[in-house]
VMD Tcl script that builds the backbone (N, CA, C; Angstrom):
set m [mol new atoms 321]
animate dup $m
set s [atomselect $m all]
$s set {name element resname resid chain x y z} {
  {N N UNK 1 A -8.634 11.344 4.511}
  {CA C UNK 1 A -8.091 10.004 4.514}
  {C C UNK 1 A -7.551 9.675 5.902}
  {N N UNK 2 A -7.901 8.523 6.394}
  {CA C UNK 2 A -7.494 8.113 7.734}
  {C C UNK 2 A -6.036 7.648 7.731}
  {N N UNK 3 A -5.333 7.972 8.809}
  {CA C UNK 3 A -3.948 7.508 8.923}
  {C C UNK 3 A -3.871 6.179 9.655}
  {N N UNK 4 A -5.008 5.651 10.101}
  {CA C UNK 4 A -5.032 4.355 10.762}
  {C C UNK 4 A -4.910 3.267 9.711}
  {N N UNK 5 A -3.909 2.395 9.835}
  {CA C UNK 5 A -3.731 1.351 8.821}
  {C C UNK 5 A -4.837 0.300 8.899}
  {N N UNK 6 A -5.141 -0.290 7.740}
  {CA C UNK 6 A -6.062 -1.423 7.702}
  {C C UNK 6 A -5.379 -2.605 8.364}
  {N N UNK 7 A -6.124 -3.387 9.110}
  {CA C UNK 7 A -5.555 -4.578 9.722}
  {C C UNK 7 A -5.917 -5.791 8.874}
  {N N UNK 8 A -4.947 -6.682 8.692}
  {CA C UNK 8 A -5.083 -7.822 7.786}
  {C C UNK 8 A -4.879 -9.121 8.555}
  {N N UNK 9 A -5.753 -10.078 8.288}
  {CA C UNK 9 A -5.606 -11.427 8.816}
  {C C UNK 9 A -5.395 -12.353 7.631}
  {N N UNK 10 A -4.323 -13.151 7.646}
  {CA C UNK 10 A -4.100 -14.116 6.571}
  {C C UNK 10 A -4.463 -15.510 7.069}
  {N N UNK 11 A -5.088 -16.286 6.176}
  {CA C UNK 11 A -5.564 -17.616 6.530}
  {C C UNK 11 A -5.134 -18.591 5.439}
  {N N UNK 12 A -4.253 -19.511 5.781}
  {CA C UNK 12 A -3.802 -20.522 4.825}
  {C C UNK 12 A -3.225 -21.688 5.609}
  {N N UNK 13 A -3.501 -22.899 5.149}
  {CA C UNK 13 A -2.989 -24.075 5.840}
  {C C UNK 13 A -1.538 -24.371 5.495}
  {N N UNK 14 A -0.985 -23.679 4.521}
  {CA C UNK 14 A 0.402 -23.914 4.113}
  {C C UNK 14 A 1.333 -22.897 4.769}
  {N N UNK 15 A 2.173 -23.396 5.658}
  {CA C UNK 15 A 3.121 -22.559 6.396}
  {C C UNK 15 A 4.007 -21.708 5.474}
  {N N UNK 16 A 4.590 -22.271 4.388}
  {CA C UNK 16 A 5.464 -21.442 3.540}
  {C C UNK 16 A 4.743 -20.223 2.950}
  {N N UNK 17 A 3.495 -20.369 2.595}
  {CA C UNK 17 A 2.768 -19.230 2.038}
  {C C UNK 17 A 2.506 -18.179 3.120}
  {N N UNK 18 A 2.157 -18.621 4.310}
  {CA C UNK 18 A 1.963 -17.655 5.405}
  {C C UNK 18 A 3.263 -16.910 5.697}
  {N N UNK 19 A 4.382 -17.636 5.648}
  {CA C UNK 19 A 5.674 -16.986 5.878}
  {C C UNK 19 A 5.956 -15.925 4.822}
  {N N UNK 20 A 5.641 -16.225 3.569}
  {CA C UNK 20 A 5.871 -15.244 2.498}
  {C C UNK 20 A 4.951 -14.044 2.650}
  {N N UNK 21 A 3.715 -14.276 3.048}
  {CA C UNK 21 A 2.792 -13.152 3.240}
  {C C UNK 21 A 3.210 -12.275 4.416}
  {N N UNK 22 A 3.884 -12.846 5.396}
  {CA C UNK 22 A 4.419 -12.043 6.503}
  {C C UNK 22 A 5.450 -11.038 6.001}
  {N N UNK 23 A 6.161 -11.388 4.921}
  {CA C UNK 23 A 7.234 -10.531 4.409}
  {C C UNK 23 A 6.730 -9.393 3.512}
  {N N UNK 24 A 5.444 -9.380 3.191}
  {CA C UNK 24 A 4.892 -8.274 2.396}
  {C C UNK 24 A 5.096 -6.984 3.188}
  {N N UNK 25 A 5.552 -5.919 2.537}
  {CA C UNK 25 A 5.734 -4.649 3.264}
  {C C UNK 25 A 4.373 -3.978 3.499}
  {N N UNK 26 A 3.606 -4.522 4.429}
  {CA C UNK 26 A 2.232 -4.075 4.668}
  {C C UNK 26 A 2.116 -2.566 4.861}
  {N N UNK 27 A 3.023 -1.908 5.609}
  {CA C UNK 27 A 2.890 -0.452 5.784}
  {C C UNK 27 A 2.929 0.323 4.454}
  {N N UNK 28 A 3.634 -0.207 3.460}
  {CA C UNK 28 A 3.672 0.460 2.155}
  {C C UNK 28 A 2.297 0.510 1.497}
  {N N UNK 29 A 1.387 -0.351 1.958}
  {CA C UNK 29 A 0.036 -0.418 1.396}
  {C C UNK 29 A -1.003 0.122 2.377}
  {N N UNK 30 A -0.542 0.808 3.400}
  {CA C UNK 30 A -1.455 1.371 4.385}
  {C C UNK 30 A -2.106 0.309 5.250}
  {N N UNK 31 A -1.385 -0.765 5.501}
  {CA C UNK 31 A -1.948 -1.883 6.261}
  {C C UNK 31 A -0.910 -2.429 7.237}
  {N N UNK 32 A -1.416 -3.254 8.153}
  {CA C UNK 32 A -0.532 -3.972 9.064}
  {C C UNK 32 A -1.083 -5.380 9.244}
  {N N UNK 33 A -0.180 -6.322 9.405}
  {CA C UNK 33 A -0.575 -7.708 9.590}
  {C C UNK 33 A -1.016 -7.893 11.039}
  {N N UNK 34 A -2.294 -8.219 11.217}
  {CA C UNK 34 A -2.846 -8.373 12.566}
  {C C UNK 34 A -2.632 -9.784 13.099}
  {N N UNK 35 A -2.620 -10.777 12.184}
  {CA C UNK 35 A -2.457 -12.147 12.629}
  {C C UNK 35 A -2.599 -13.117 11.477}
  {N N UNK 36 A -2.518 -14.401 11.827}
  {CA C UNK 36 A -2.654 -15.447 10.818}
  {C C UNK 36 A -3.301 -16.672 11.431}
  {N N UNK 37 A -3.928 -17.471 10.577}
  {CA C UNK 37 A -4.597 -18.694 11.016}
  {C C UNK 37 A -4.331 -19.792 10.002}
  {N N UNK 38 A -4.413 -21.053 10.468}
  {CA C UNK 38 A -4.178 -22.212 9.604}
  {C C UNK 38 A -5.445 -22.738 8.951}
  {N N UNK 39 A -6.610 -22.344 9.447}
  {CA C UNK 39 A -7.872 -22.823 8.874}
  {C C UNK 39 A -8.982 -21.836 9.220}
  {N N UNK 40 A -10.140 -22.058 8.625}
  {CA C UNK 40 A -11.249 -21.135 8.816}
  {C C UNK 40 A -11.771 -21.068 10.234}
  {N N UNK 41 A -11.773 -22.203 10.928}
  {CA C UNK 41 A -12.271 -22.213 12.306}
  {C C UNK 41 A -11.393 -21.330 13.199}
  {N N UNK 42 A -10.094 -21.482 13.055}
  {CA C UNK 42 A -9.164 -20.646 13.826}
  {C C UNK 42 A -9.324 -19.180 13.429}
  {N N UNK 43 A -9.527 -18.931 12.135}
  {CA C UNK 43 A -9.688 -17.557 11.647}
  {C C UNK 43 A -10.930 -16.893 12.237}
  {N N UNK 44 A -12.033 -17.646 12.359}
  {CA C UNK 44 A -13.245 -17.078 12.963}
  {C C UNK 44 A -12.985 -16.627 14.394}
  {N N UNK 45 A -12.279 -17.447 15.152}
  {CA C UNK 45 A -11.944 -17.069 16.538}
  {C C UNK 45 A -11.074 -15.809 16.550}
  {N N UNK 46 A -10.100 -15.760 15.637}
  {CA C UNK 46 A -9.226 -14.587 15.583}
  {C C UNK 46 A -9.974 -13.336 15.119}
  {N N UNK 47 A -10.943 -13.499 14.228}
  {CA C UNK 47 A -11.733 -12.345 13.785}
  {C C UNK 47 A -12.443 -11.690 14.963}
  {N N UNK 48 A -12.937 -12.506 15.869}
  {CA C UNK 48 A -13.631 -11.967 17.035}
  {C C UNK 48 A -12.668 -11.202 17.941}
  {N N UNK 49 A -11.462 -11.737 18.099}
  {CA C UNK 49 A -10.476 -11.123 18.997}
  {C C UNK 49 A -9.768 -9.940 18.335}
  {N N UNK 50 A -9.268 -10.146 17.113}
  {CA C UNK 50 A -8.444 -9.132 16.445}
  {C C UNK 50 A -9.259 -8.082 15.693}
  {N N UNK 51 A -10.463 -8.429 15.285}
  {CA C UNK 51 A -11.342 -7.551 14.519}
  {C C UNK 51 A -10.630 -6.939 13.300}
  {N N UNK 52 A -10.110 -7.800 12.399}
  {CA C UNK 52 A -9.385 -7.271 11.233}
  {C C UNK 52 A -10.321 -6.575 10.242}
  {N N UNK 53 A -9.738 -5.669 9.474}
  {CA C UNK 53 A -10.491 -4.999 8.410}
  {C C UNK 53 A -10.560 -5.868 7.159}
  {N N UNK 54 A -9.517 -6.666 6.924}
  {CA C UNK 54 A -9.400 -7.480 5.716}
  {C C UNK 54 A -8.969 -8.891 6.110}
  {N N UNK 55 A -9.593 -9.894 5.471}
  {CA C UNK 55 A -9.175 -11.285 5.640}
  {C C UNK 55 A -8.767 -11.806 4.272}
  {N N UNK 56 A -7.545 -12.291 4.157}
  {CA C UNK 56 A -7.063 -12.917 2.927}
  {C C UNK 56 A -6.981 -14.402 3.222}
  {N N UNK 57 A -7.787 -15.197 2.502}
  {CA C UNK 57 A -7.870 -16.609 2.833}
  {C C UNK 57 A -7.735 -17.518 1.623}
  {N N UNK 58 A -7.131 -18.663 1.864}
  {CA C UNK 58 A -7.105 -19.751 0.903}
  {C C UNK 58 A -8.518 -20.322 0.841}
  {N N UNK 59 A -8.866 -20.985 -0.238}
  {CA C UNK 59 A -10.179 -21.622 -0.335}
  {C C UNK 59 A -10.119 -23.038 0.214}
  {N N UNK 60 A -9.126 -23.817 -0.208}
  {CA C UNK 60 A -9.046 -25.223 0.165}
  {C C UNK 60 A -8.169 -25.396 1.396}
  {N N UNK 61 A -8.828 -25.697 2.529}
  {CA C UNK 61 A -8.127 -25.911 3.792}
  {C C UNK 61 A -8.875 -26.968 4.588}
  {N N UNK 62 A -8.183 -27.632 5.522}
  {CA C UNK 62 A -8.881 -28.582 6.397}
  {C C UNK 62 A -9.714 -27.844 7.453}
  {N N UNK 63 A -10.534 -28.555 8.148}
  {CA C UNK 63 A -11.394 -28.096 9.242}
  {C C UNK 63 A -12.525 -27.208 8.724}
  {N N UNK 64 A -12.222 -26.027 8.223}
  {CA C UNK 64 A -13.208 -25.145 7.596}
  {C C UNK 64 A -12.529 -24.451 6.425}
  {N N UNK 65 A -13.109 -24.581 5.230}
  {CA C UNK 65 A -12.481 -23.975 4.051}
  {C C UNK 65 A -12.788 -22.476 3.971}
  {N N UNK 66 A -12.132 -21.820 3.027}
  {CA C UNK 66 A -12.269 -20.377 2.880}
  {C C UNK 66 A -13.657 -19.925 2.469}
  {N N UNK 67 A -14.370 -20.742 1.692}
  {CA C UNK 67 A -15.734 -20.368 1.289}
  {C C UNK 67 A -16.670 -20.359 2.493}
  {N N UNK 68 A -16.562 -21.388 3.331}
  {CA C UNK 68 A -17.383 -21.433 4.548}
  {C C UNK 68 A -16.991 -20.293 5.486}
  {N N UNK 69 A -15.708 -19.999 5.570}
  {CA C UNK 69 A -15.247 -18.883 6.399}
  {C C UNK 69 A -15.887 -17.579 5.932}
  {N N UNK 70 A -15.848 -17.323 4.623}
  {CA C UNK 70 A -16.435 -16.090 4.091}
  {C C UNK 70 A -17.926 -16.023 4.406}
  {N N UNK 71 A -18.610 -17.143 4.262}
  {CA C UNK 71 A -20.041 -17.199 4.565}
  {C C UNK 71 A -20.291 -16.893 6.038}
  {N N UNK 72 A -19.515 -17.503 6.904}
  {CA C UNK 72 A -19.715 -17.325 8.348}
  {C C UNK 72 A -19.369 -15.900 8.789}
  {N N UNK 73 A -18.369 -15.299 8.164}
  {CA C UNK 73 A -18.012 -13.917 8.508}
  {C C UNK 73 A -19.161 -12.982 8.166}
  {N N UNK 74 A -19.861 -13.275 7.090}
  {CA C UNK 74 A -20.944 -12.412 6.638}
  {C C UNK 74 A -22.276 -12.669 7.361}
  {N N UNK 75 A -22.368 -13.736 8.151}
  {CA C UNK 75 A -23.601 -14.017 8.884}
  {C C UNK 75 A -23.844 -12.932 9.927}
  {N N UNK 76 A -25.119 -12.613 10.146}
  {CA C UNK 76 A -25.419 -11.629 11.199}
  {C C UNK 76 A -24.921 -12.133 12.555}
  {N N UNK 77 A -24.354 -11.234 13.304}
  {CA C UNK 77 A -23.816 -11.560 14.623}
  {C C UNK 77 A -24.729 -10.936 15.666}
  {N N UNK 78 A -25.125 -11.693 16.687}
  {CA C UNK 78 A -25.915 -11.073 17.761}
  {C C UNK 78 A -25.134 -9.912 18.365}
  {N N UNK 79 A -25.786 -8.812 18.515}
  {CA C UNK 79 A -25.115 -7.610 19.012}
  {C C UNK 79 A -25.228 -7.547 20.530}
  {N N UNK 80 A -24.096 -7.439 21.167}
  {CA C UNK 80 A -24.024 -7.237 22.604}
  {C C UNK 80 A -24.060 -5.727 22.816}
  {N N UNK 81 A -25.082 -5.214 23.507}
  {CA C UNK 81 A -25.197 -3.757 23.667}
  {C C UNK 81 A -23.974 -3.103 24.293}
  {N N UNK 82 A -23.209 -3.862 25.071}
  {CA C UNK 82 A -22.035 -3.288 25.719}
  {C C UNK 82 A -20.772 -3.393 24.901}
  {N N UNK 83 A -20.890 -3.940 23.677}
  {CA C UNK 83 A -19.684 -4.158 22.873}
  {C C UNK 83 A -19.970 -3.887 21.406}
  {N N UNK 84 A -19.114 -3.129 20.780}
  {CA C UNK 84 A -19.271 -2.847 19.354}
  {C C UNK 84 A -18.940 -4.100 18.547}
  {N N UNK 85 A -19.715 -4.342 17.505}
  {CA C UNK 85 A -19.461 -5.483 16.621}
  {C C UNK 85 A -18.658 -5.002 15.428}
  {N N UNK 86 A -17.601 -5.712 15.107}
  {CA C UNK 86 A -16.746 -5.321 13.985}
  {C C UNK 86 A -16.438 -6.570 13.175}
  {N N UNK 87 A -16.882 -6.597 11.934}
  {CA C UNK 87 A -16.576 -7.696 11.032}
  {C C UNK 87 A -15.649 -7.190 9.950}
  {N N UNK 88 A -14.821 -8.069 9.382}
  {CA C UNK 88 A -13.942 -7.632 8.293}
  {C C UNK 88 A -14.739 -6.998 7.157}
  {N N UNK 89 A -14.205 -5.945 6.599}
  {CA C UNK 89 A -14.854 -5.267 5.481}
  {C C UNK 89 A -14.659 -6.013 4.166}
  {N N UNK 90 A -13.580 -6.748 4.048}
  {CA C UNK 90 A -13.259 -7.468 2.815}
  {C C UNK 90 A -12.756 -8.860 3.145}
  {N N UNK 91 A -13.148 -9.823 2.319}
  {CA C UNK 91 A -12.614 -11.180 2.406}
  {C C UNK 91 A -12.114 -11.520 1.016}
  {N N UNK 92 A -10.828 -11.752 0.885}
  {CA C UNK 92 A -10.246 -12.126 -0.401}
  {C C UNK 92 A -9.971 -13.611 -0.387}
  {N N UNK 93 A -10.541 -14.309 -1.362}
  {CA C UNK 93 A -10.365 -15.750 -1.473}
  {C C UNK 93 A -9.257 -16.040 -2.477}
  {N N UNK 94 A -8.286 -16.833 -2.090}
  {CA C UNK 94 A -7.137 -17.137 -2.933}
  {C C UNK 94 A -7.055 -18.637 -3.160}
  {N N UNK 95 A -7.462 -19.080 -4.327}
  {CA C UNK 95 A -7.481 -20.501 -4.623}
  {C C UNK 95 A -6.122 -21.026 -5.031}
  {N N UNK 96 A -5.317 -20.213 -5.622}
  {CA C UNK 96 A -4.074 -20.691 -6.208}
  {C C UNK 96 A -2.836 -20.172 -5.496}
  {N N UNK 97 A -2.912 -20.000 -4.185}
  {CA C UNK 97 A -1.785 -19.455 -3.437}
  {C C UNK 97 A -0.516 -20.268 -3.578}
  {N N UNK 98 A -0.621 -21.572 -3.400}
  {CA C UNK 98 A 0.565 -22.427 -3.501}
  {C C UNK 98 A 1.119 -22.416 -4.915}
  {N N UNK 99 A 0.233 -22.414 -5.899}
  {CA C UNK 99 A 0.682 -22.377 -7.291}
  {C C UNK 99 A 1.405 -21.058 -7.576}
  {N N UNK 100 A 0.888 -19.966 -7.053}
  {CA C UNK 100 A 1.542 -18.662 -7.252}
  {C C UNK 100 A 2.922 -18.664 -6.636}
  {N N UNK 101 A 3.040 -19.266 -5.456}
  {CA C UNK 101 A 4.340 -19.321 -4.792}
  {C C UNK 101 A 5.331 -20.127 -5.636}
  {N N UNK 102 A 4.875 -21.273 -6.190}
  {CA C UNK 102 A 5.760 -22.122 -6.978}
  {C C UNK 102 A 6.215 -21.416 -8.270}
  {N N UNK 103 A 5.383 -20.560 -8.822}
  {CA C UNK 103 A 5.743 -19.894 -10.074}
  {C C UNK 103 A 6.566 -18.635 -9.816}
  {N N UNK 104 A 6.802 -18.284 -8.569}
  {CA C UNK 104 A 7.665 -17.159 -8.265}
  {C C UNK 104 A 6.973 -15.815 -8.233}
  {N N UNK 105 A 5.652 -15.795 -8.120}
  {CA C UNK 105 A 4.919 -14.524 -8.125}
  {C C UNK 105 A 5.331 -13.621 -6.973}
  {N N UNK 106 A 5.818 -14.206 -5.865}
  {CA C UNK 106 A 6.198 -13.409 -4.708}
  {C C UNK 106 A 7.650 -12.973 -4.739}
  {N N UNK 107 A 8.397 -13.362 -5.771}
  {CA C UNK 107 A 9.826 -12.998 -5.847}
  {C C UNK 107 A 10.013 -11.584 -6.327}
}
mol reanalyze $m
mol bondsrecalc $m
mol representation Tube
mol addrep $m
């Protein structure tokens, strides 16, 4: 088992939900929060830079929604021989994030 934590990118257009996800004790789950984005377009740029292992994304967002983000992450990427290509291993789509927050699921 590797001791290197999984890196996580969270993507949601709602600031309060991103703030709550920041408070998750990521190390307790063998992970670390690599970054966050407000929409899918920003998340794609961050995926290239941060190379997260996991992307947790809302579905309904402006600019680019979570479904399009998941599709684009899975598209073949031209390989630069001088650079390793790394795409997230998992994309979790969360349709009811705001509803979960309102019902106290994060308390």
